[in-house]
C-alpha positions in Angstrom: -164.8 246.1 351.3 -165.7 244.4 347.9 -166.6 246.9 345.1 -170.2 246.2 345.1 -170.5 247.5 348.6 -168.0 250.9 347.8 -170.6 251.7 345.1 -173.9 251.0 347.2 -172.2 253.0 350.0 -170.7 255.9 347.6 -174.2 255.9 346.2 -176.3 256.4 349.3 -173.8 258.7 350.0 -173.8 260.8 346.8 -178.0 260.8 347.2 -178.6 261.2 350.8 -176.6 263.4 352.4 -177.4 266.1 353.2 -173.6 267.9 353.2 -173.3 268.6 349.5 -169.6 268.7 349.6 -169.8 265.1 350.7 -171.5 264.3 348.2 -169.2 266.0 345.2 -166.7 263.8 346.9 -169.4 260.5 346.7 -169.8 261.5 343.0 -165.7 261.8 342.2 -164.8 258.9 344.2 -167.8 256.6 342.3 -166.4 258.1 338.9 -162.9 256.1 339.9 -164.9 252.8 339.7 -165.2 253.9 335.7 -167.8 251.9 334.4 -169.2 249.8 336.8 -170.5 253.4 338.7 -172.3 254.5 335.3 -175.9 253.2 336.6 -174.9 253.8 340.2 -173.9 257.6 338.6 -177.3 257.6 336.7 -179.1 256.8 339.5 -178.0 259.6 341.1 -178.1 262.1 338.0 -182.3 260.5 337.8 -182.9 261.5 342.0 -181.2 264.6 343.0 -183.2 267.4 343.0 -179.4 269.7 343.2 -178.5 270.9 339.8 -174.7 271.4 340.7 -175.1 267.5 342.0 -176.5 266.6 338.5 -174.0 268.2 336.9 -171.4 265.9 338.8 -173.1 263.4 337.9 -173.1 264.3 333.9 -169.1 264.8 333.8 -168.0 261.8 335.7 -170.5 259.8 333.2 -168.9 261.9 329.7 -165.6 261.5 331.0 -165.9 257.8 332.3 -167.6 256.9 328.7 -164.9 259.3 326.8 -161.9 257.2 328.7 -164.0 254.1 328.0 -163.8 254.8 324.8 -160.0 256.0 324.3 -158.9 252.3 326.4 -157.5 254.3 328.6 -159.4 253.1 331.8 -156.2 254.1 333.7 -156.9 257.3 333.5 -159.8 257.3 335.8 -158.4 258.9 338.6 -157.7 261.7 336.4 -161.0 261.7 335.0 -162.0 261.3 339.2 -159.8 264.9 339.6 -161.5 266.2 336.8 -165.1 265.8 337.6 -164.2 267.3 341.1 -162.5 270.7 339.4 -165.7 270.9 337.8 -168.3 270.7 340.1 -166.5 273.2 342.1 -165.8 275.5 339.3 -169.5 275.6 339.1 -170.2 276.9 343.0 -167.8 279.5 342.1 
């Protein structure tokens, strides 16, 4: 499966899944693609009505941009873990 297909499928899952946890997982996975995922994350952010999903997207974008400024694309998995942890804390 190509990156383009993966990005599209994850974006669609994050936008249209009925399961909020599945949406968060898709956002977390999207964030591992780095800057290539920013347009998809922005689209999800603009379409969703759920604040926790908006927050997860905003956090993912923030972490990706911070990592790219530092030049540490290798930290994208850590970024995804950060995004996942922050979105779970918001639920509690």
